[in-house]
A tleap script that builds the chain and sets N, CA, C and O, in Angstrom:
source leaprc.protein.ff14SB
mol = sequence {
  NMET ASN ARG THR THR LEU SER GLU LYS PHE
  ASN ARG LEU VAL GLY GLU THR ILE ILE THR
  TYR ILE ASN LYS LEU ARG VAL ASN ILE ALA
  THR THR LEU LEU ARG ASP THR ARG VAL PRO
  ILE SER GLU ILE MET GLU ILE VAL GLY PHE
  ASN ASP SER SER TYR PHE PHE ARG THR PHE
  LYS ILE TYR LYS GLY GLN SER PRO LYS GLU
  TYR ARG ASP GLU TYR CYS CYS VAL CASP
}
set mol.1.N position { 75.998 -13.683 16.242 }
set mol.1.CA position { 77.433 -13.776 16.113 }
set mol.1.C position { 77.866 -15.136 16.661 }
set mol.1.O position { 77.435 -15.546 17.739 }
set mol.2.N position { 78.711 -15.821 15.919 }
set mol.2.CA position { 79.166 -17.132 16.386 }
set mol.2.C position { 80.368 -16.985 17.324 }
set mol.2.O position { 80.940 -15.904 17.463 }
set mol.3.N position { 80.724 -18.067 17.944 }
set mol.3.CA position { 81.780 -18.087 18.959 }
set mol.3.C position { 83.132 -17.631 18.408 }
set mol.3.O position { 83.857 -16.888 19.070 }
set mol.4.N position { 83.462 -18.067 17.218 }
set mol.4.CA position { 84.751 -17.713 16.623 }
set mol.4.C position { 84.839 -16.213 16.350 }
set mol.4.O position { 85.852 -15.582 16.649 }
set mol.5.N position { 83.781 -15.650 15.787 }
set mol.5.CA position { 83.764 -14.216 15.494 }
set mol.5.C position { 83.862 -13.407 16.777 }
set mol.5.O position { 84.617 -12.437 16.849 }
set mol.6.N position { 83.105 -13.802 17.785 }
set mol.6.CA position { 83.158 -13.106 19.073 }
set mol.6.C position { 84.565 -13.163 19.650 }
set mol.6.O position { 85.089 -12.154 20.122 }
set mol.7.N position { 85.169 -14.330 19.613 }
set mol.7.CA position { 86.518 -14.503 20.154 }
set mol.7.C position { 87.528 -13.630 19.410 }
set mol.7.O position { 88.373 -12.986 20.032 }
set mol.8.N position { 87.439 -13.610 18.093 }
set mol.8.CA position { 88.363 -12.806 17.295 }
set mol.8.C position { 88.184 -11.313 17.571 }
set mol.8.O position { 89.167 -10.586 17.710 }
set mol.9.N position { 86.936 -10.854 17.649 }
set mol.9.CA position { 86.675 -9.436 17.923 }
set mol.9.C position { 87.160 -9.054 19.327 }
set mol.9.O position { 87.762 -7.998 19.517 }
set mol.10.N position { 86.896 -9.904 20.284 }
set mol.10.CA position { 87.342 -9.646 21.655 }
set mol.10.C position { 88.860 -9.537 21.701 }
set mol.10.O position { 89.412 -8.620 22.309 }
set mol.11.N position { 89.518 -10.474 21.060 }
set mol.11.CA position { 90.982 -10.493 21.051 }
set mol.11.C position { 91.543 -9.233 20.393 }
set mol.11.O position { 92.531 -8.676 20.871 }
set mol.12.N position { 90.934 -8.785 19.322 }
set mol.12.CA position { 91.385 -7.560 18.655 }
set mol.12.C position { 91.190 -6.333 19.539 }
set mol.12.O position { 92.066 -5.470 19.607 }
set mol.13.N position { 90.043 -6.251 20.219 }
set mol.13.CA position { 89.735 -5.085 21.053 }
set mol.13.C position { 90.533 -5.052 22.352 }
set mol.13.O position { 91.027 -3.999 22.756 }
set mol.14.N position { 90.656 -6.196 23.000 }
set mol.14.CA position { 91.251 -6.254 24.333 }
set mol.14.C position { 92.720 -6.665 24.287 }
set mol.14.O position { 93.495 -6.298 25.170 }
set mol.15.N position { 93.098 -7.411 23.278 }
set mol.15.CA position { 94.491 -7.834 23.145 }
set mol.15.C position { 94.815 -9.131 23.849 }
set mol.15.O position { 95.986 -9.479 24.006 }
set mol.16.N position { 93.792 -9.853 24.274 }
set mol.16.CA position { 93.991 -11.163 24.894 }
set mol.16.C position { 92.730 -11.989 24.705 }
set mol.16.O position { 91.673 -11.460 24.364 }
set mol.17.N position { 92.852 -13.295 24.929 }
set mol.17.CA position { 91.690 -14.162 24.746 }
set mol.17.C position { 90.679 -13.933 25.865 }
set mol.17.O position { 91.000 -13.374 26.913 }
set mol.18.N position { 89.470 -14.373 25.619 }
set mol.18.CA position { 88.406 -14.238 26.623 }
set mol.18.C position { 88.784 -15.004 27.885 }
set mol.18.O position { 88.592 -14.501 28.992 }
set mol.19.N position { 89.311 -16.197 27.735 }
set mol.19.CA position { 89.692 -17.023 28.893 }
set mol.19.C position { 90.785 -16.332 29.707 }
set mol.19.O position { 90.711 -16.299 30.935 }
set mol.20.N position { 91.783 -15.789 29.044 }
set mol.20.CA position { 92.847 -15.075 29.751 }
set mol.20.C position { 92.273 -13.892 30.511 }
set mol.20.O position { 92.616 -13.674 31.673 }
set mol.21.N position { 91.410 -13.132 29.870 }
set mol.21.CA position { 90.789 -11.966 30.506 }
set mol.21.C position { 89.993 -12.384 31.750 }
set mol.21.O position { 90.121 -11.775 32.812 }
set mol.22.N position { 89.184 -13.414 31.605 }
set mol.22.CA position { 88.359 -13.883 32.727 }
set mol.22.C position { 89.238 -14.414 33.858 }
set mol.22.O position { 88.979 -14.123 35.026 }
set mol.23.N position { 90.266 -15.183 33.529 }
set mol.23.CA position { 91.147 -15.713 34.569 }
set mol.23.C position { 91.875 -14.601 35.310 }
set mol.23.O position { 92.021 -14.670 36.530 }
set mol.24.N position { 92.333 -13.579 34.598 }
set mol.24.CA position { 92.980 -12.441 35.267 }
set mol.24.C position { 92.003 -11.751 36.199 }
set mol.24.O position { 92.365 -11.381 37.316 }
set mol.25.N position { 90.772 -11.574 35.754 }
set mol.25.CA position { 89.749 -10.958 36.584 }
set mol.25.C position { 89.486 -11.792 37.835 }
set mol.25.O position { 89.403 -11.246 38.936 }
set mol.26.N position { 89.356 -13.094 37.677 }
set mol.26.CA position { 89.132 -13.990 38.814 }
set mol.26.C position { 90.294 -13.931 39.806 }
set mol.26.O position { 90.080 -13.871 41.017 }
set mol.27.N position { 91.514 -13.947 39.290 }
set mol.27.CA position { 92.695 -13.896 40.164 }
set mol.27.C position { 92.749 -12.550 40.890 }
set mol.27.O position { 93.095 -12.508 42.071 }
set mol.28.N position { 92.417 -11.463 40.218 }
set mol.28.CA position { 92.414 -10.156 40.875 }
set mol.28.C position { 91.380 -10.082 41.993 }
set mol.28.O position { 91.646 -9.497 43.043 }
set mol.29.N position { 90.218 -10.663 41.780 }
set mol.29.CA position { 89.212 -10.711 42.842 }
set mol.29.C position { 89.715 -11.579 43.987 }
set mol.29.O position { 89.530 -11.237 45.155 }
set mol.30.N position { 90.355 -12.706 43.657 }
set mol.30.CA position { 90.910 -13.584 44.689 }
set mol.30.C position { 91.963 -12.857 45.514 }
set mol.30.O position { 92.025 -13.042 46.730 }
set mol.31.N position { 92.800 -12.027 44.874 }
set mol.31.CA position { 93.827 -11.312 45.636 }
set mol.31.C position { 93.194 -10.361 46.642 }
set mol.31.O position { 93.691 -10.217 47.760 }
set mol.32.N position { 92.106 -9.716 46.254 }
set mol.32.CA position { 91.403 -8.828 47.185 }
set mol.32.C position { 90.863 -9.615 48.378 }
set mol.32.O position { 90.992 -9.181 49.523 }
set mol.33.N position { 90.266 -10.758 48.110 }
set mol.33.CA position { 89.724 -11.585 49.196 }
set mol.33.C position { 90.831 -12.143 50.077 }
set mol.33.O position { 90.676 -12.218 51.296 }
set mol.34.N position { 91.939 -12.533 49.477 }
set mol.34.CA position { 93.065 -13.043 50.262 }
set mol.34.C position { 93.663 -11.951 51.142 }
set mol.34.O position { 94.070 -12.209 52.275 }
set mol.35.N position { 93.713 -10.758 50.625 }
set mol.35.CA position { 94.325 -9.638 51.345 }
set mol.35.C position { 93.412 -9.085 52.440 }
set mol.35.O position { 93.883 -8.706 53.512 }
set mol.36.N position { 92.105 -9.039 52.166 }
set mol.36.CA position { 91.189 -8.317 53.047 }
set mol.36.C position { 90.274 -9.178 53.900 }
set mol.36.O position { 89.482 -8.642 54.674 }
set mol.37.N position { 90.359 -10.500 53.780 }
set mol.37.CA position { 89.499 -11.380 54.572 }
set mol.37.C position { 90.294 -12.575 55.081 }
set mol.37.O position { 91.449 -12.777 54.706 }
set mol.38.N position { 89.669 -13.346 55.921 }
set mol.38.CA position { 90.239 -14.621 56.379 }
set mol.38.C position { 89.427 -15.797 55.828 }
set mol.38.O position { 89.472 -16.895 56.382 }
set mol.39.N position { 88.692 -15.571 54.752 }
set mol.39.CA position { 87.947 -16.651 54.113 }
set mol.39.C position { 88.962 -17.695 53.655 }
set mol.39.O position { 89.982 -17.338 53.066 }
set mol.40.N position { 88.704 -18.977 53.912 }
set mol.40.CA position { 89.647 -20.018 53.495 }
set mol.40.C position { 89.904 -19.985 51.987 }
set mol.40.O position { 89.014 -19.666 51.199 }
set mol.41.N position { 91.119 -20.316 51.608 }
set mol.41.CA position { 91.510 -20.282 50.204 }
set mol.41.C position { 90.595 -21.173 49.362 }
set mol.41.O position { 90.254 -20.813 48.235 }
set mol.42.N position { 90.199 -22.319 49.889 }
set mol.42.CA position { 89.309 -23.219 49.135 }
set mol.42.C position { 87.971 -22.552 48.828 }
set mol.42.O position { 87.402 -22.776 47.760 }
set mol.43.N position { 87.466 -21.739 49.745 }
set mol.43.CA position { 86.211 -21.016 49.505 }
set mol.43.C position { 86.422 -19.880 48.511 }
set mol.43.O position { 85.574 -19.637 47.652 }
set mol.44.N position { 87.541 -19.189 48.625 }
set mol.44.CA position { 87.847 -18.108 47.676 }
set mol.44.C position { 87.912 -18.671 46.267 }
set mol.44.O position { 87.395 -18.068 45.327 }
set mol.45.N position { 88.540 -19.815 46.123 }
set mol.45.CA position { 88.639 -20.471 44.827 }
set mol.45.C position { 87.254 -20.666 44.216 }
set mol.45.O position { 87.049 -20.392 43.034 }
set mol.46.N position { 86.315 -21.134 45.012 }
set mol.46.CA position { 84.951 -21.367 44.535 }
set mol.46.C position { 84.221 -20.047 44.280 }
set mol.46.O position { 83.499 -19.920 43.291 }
set mol.47.N position { 84.404 -19.075 45.157 }
set mol.47.CA position { 83.743 -17.781 45.012 }
set mol.47.C position { 84.095 -17.139 43.672 }
set mol.47.O position { 83.230 -16.578 43.000 }
set mol.48.N position { 85.356 -17.223 43.293 }
set mol.48.CA position { 85.792 -16.566 42.059 }
set mol.48.C position { 85.585 -17.430 40.809 }
set mol.48.O position { 85.888 -16.992 39.699 }
set mol.49.N position { 85.078 -18.639 40.982 }
set mol.49.CA position { 84.662 -19.426 39.831 }
set mol.49.C position { 85.579 -20.537 39.376 }
set mol.49.O position { 85.425 -21.040 38.263 }
set mol.50.N position { 86.538 -20.937 40.209 }
set mol.50.CA position { 87.391 -22.074 39.868 }
set mol.50.C position { 86.838 -23.319 40.544 }
set mol.50.O position { 86.530 -23.297 41.735 }
set mol.51.N position { 86.712 -24.403 39.788 }
set mol.51.CA position { 86.206 -25.662 40.337 }
set mol.51.C position { 87.317 -26.658 40.623 }
set mol.51.O position { 87.106 -27.636 41.341 }
set mol.52.N position { 88.478 -26.421 40.076 }
set mol.52.CA position { 89.613 -27.333 40.200 }
set mol.52.C position { 90.728 -26.613 40.955 }
set mol.52.O position { 91.258 -25.611 40.475 }
set mol.53.N position { 91.079 -27.114 42.118 }
set mol.53.CA position { 92.066 -26.419 42.950 }
set mol.53.C position { 93.444 -26.348 42.293 }
set mol.53.O position { 94.124 -25.327 42.400 }
set mol.54.N position { 93.861 -27.414 41.616 }
set mol.54.CA position { 95.187 -27.361 40.984 }
set mol.54.C position { 95.216 -26.317 39.869 }
set mol.54.O position { 96.226 -25.639 39.684 }
set mol.55.N position { 94.125 -26.185 39.129 }
set mol.55.CA position { 94.047 -25.169 38.076 }
set mol.55.C position { 94.064 -23.769 38.695 }
set mol.55.O position { 94.719 -22.866 38.175 }
set mol.56.N position { 93.345 -23.591 39.802 }
set mol.56.CA position { 93.338 -22.297 40.499 }
set mol.56.C position { 94.743 -21.935 40.970 }
set mol.56.O position { 95.208 -20.823 40.719 }
set mol.57.N position { 95.426 -22.857 41.649 }
set mol.57.CA position { 96.765 -22.573 42.168 }
set mol.57.C position { 97.754 -22.287 41.039 }
set mol.57.O position { 98.579 -21.379 41.139 }
set mol.58.N position { 97.661 -23.066 39.972 }
set mol.58.CA position { 98.559 -22.866 38.828 }
set mol.58.C position { 98.295 -21.517 38.150 }
set mol.58.O position { 99.234 -20.793 37.818 }
set mol.59.N position { 97.030 -21.186 37.946 }
set mol.59.CA position { 96.658 -19.921 37.311 }
set mol.59.C position { 97.047 -18.742 38.190 }
set mol.59.O position { 97.570 -17.744 37.694 }
set mol.60.N position { 96.797 -18.849 39.495 }
set mol.60.CA position { 97.149 -17.785 40.424 }
set mol.60.C position { 98.648 -17.519 40.368 }
set mol.60.O position { 99.081 -16.368 40.317 }
set mol.61.N position { 99.426 -18.580 40.378 }
set mol.61.CA position { 100.886 -18.437 40.368 }
set mol.61.C position { 101.390 -17.812 39.062 }
set mol.61.O position { 102.353 -17.046 39.070 }
set mol.62.N position { 100.748 -18.136 37.960 }
set mol.62.CA position { 101.128 -17.545 36.671 }
set mol.62.C position { 100.977 -16.028 36.720 }
set mol.62.O position { 101.870 -15.305 36.278 }
set mol.63.N position { 99.860 -15.539 37.251 }
set mol.63.CA position { 99.574 -14.105 37.224 }
set mol.63.C position { 100.166 -13.328 38.395 }
set mol.63.O position { 100.412 -12.128 38.273 }
set mol.64.N position { 100.395 -13.987 39.518 }
set mol.64.CA position { 100.900 -13.268 40.694 }
set mol.64.C position { 102.304 -13.684 41.111 }
set mol.64.O position { 102.906 -13.033 41.966 }
set mol.65.N position { 102.836 -14.747 40.530 }
set mol.65.CA position { 104.199 -15.150 40.819 }
set mol.65.C position { 104.383 -15.848 42.153 }
set mol.65.O position { 105.513 -16.110 42.567 }
set mol.66.N position { 103.296 -16.147 42.823 }
set mol.66.CA position { 103.349 -16.868 44.093 }
set mol.66.C position { 102.023 -17.574 44.312 }
set mol.66.O position { 101.028 -17.276 43.652 }
set mol.67.N position { 102.024 -18.507 45.242 }
set mol.67.CA position { 100.802 -19.256 45.522 }
set mol.67.C position { 99.827 -18.363 46.296 }
set mol.67.O position { 100.232 -17.343 46.852 }
set mol.68.N position { 98.545 -18.741 46.333 }
set mol.68.CA position { 97.588 -17.964 47.122 }
set mol.68.C position { 98.002 -17.842 48.598 }
set mol.68.O position { 97.839 -16.781 49.201 }
set mol.69.N position { 98.533 -18.919 49.172 }
set mol.69.CA position { 98.963 -18.864 50.572 }
set mol.69.C position { 100.129 -17.896 50.753 }
set mol.69.O position { 100.143 -17.104 51.695 }
set mol.70.N position { 101.096 -17.961 49.856 }
set mol.70.CA position { 102.222 -17.030 49.928 }
set mol.70.C position { 101.741 -15.586 49.796 }
set mol.70.O position { 102.224 -14.693 50.491 }
set mol.71.N position { 100.784 -15.372 48.894 }
set mol.71.CA position { 100.234 -14.033 48.697 }
set mol.71.C position { 99.564 -13.541 49.985 }
set mol.71.O position { 99.795 -12.417 50.431 }
set mol.72.N position { 98.736 -14.401 50.567 }
set mol.72.CA position { 98.038 -14.025 51.810 }
set mol.72.C position { 99.041 -13.750 52.920 }
set mol.72.O position { 98.906 -12.762 53.642 }
set mol.73.N position { 100.040 -14.607 53.066 }
set mol.73.CA position { 101.040 -14.419 54.116 }
set mol.73.C position { 101.773 -13.088 53.962 }
set mol.73.O position { 102.131 -12.458 54.957 }
set mol.74.N position { 101.994 -12.663 52.729 }
set mol.74.CA position { 102.727 -11.433 52.486 }
set mol.74.C position { 101.858 -10.183 52.584 }
set mol.74.O position { 102.328 -9.154 53.070 }
set mol.75.N position { 100.602 -10.243 52.137 }
set mol.75.CA position { 99.791 -9.035 51.996 }
set mol.75.C position { 98.599 -8.899 52.924 }
set mol.75.O position { 98.040 -7.809 53.045 }
set mol.76.N position { 98.200 -9.966 53.577 }
set mol.76.CA position { 96.983 -9.887 54.398 }
set mol.76.C position { 97.222 -9.008 55.619 }
set mol.76.O position { 98.232 -9.128 56.312 }
set mol.77.N position { 96.274 -8.133 55.856 }
set mol.77.CA position { 96.395 -7.242 57.008 }
set mol.77.C position { 95.225 -7.400 57.972 }
set mol.77.O position { 95.043 -6.575 58.868 }
set mol.78.N position { 94.432 -8.450 57.796 }
set mol.78.CA position { 93.305 -8.715 58.676 }
set mol.78.C position { 93.761 -9.583 59.837 }
set mol.78.O position { 94.384 -10.623 59.629 }
set mol.79.N position { 93.456 -9.164 61.048 }
set mol.79.CA position { 93.836 -9.943 62.227 }
set mol.79.C position { 92.690 -10.776 62.734 }
set mol.79.O position { 92.838 -11.494 63.722 }
savepdb mol mol.pdb
quit
């Protein structure tokens, strides 16, 4: 199966592009790490597979409506 066919089938089944699906998954994992650990945001970014910090911050804000730091400040319960 070629890339175009895979992309079209994925989009039909899931209702979003592969990149959108993967980015949402990465951001959801990042939210768990931000909420439940004190791992630095720069490390979380790398753990979840983002290599560019500006892209990570922009993508995170798109899906969560706030920056990773704002999210951690609001939801983190680890002392």
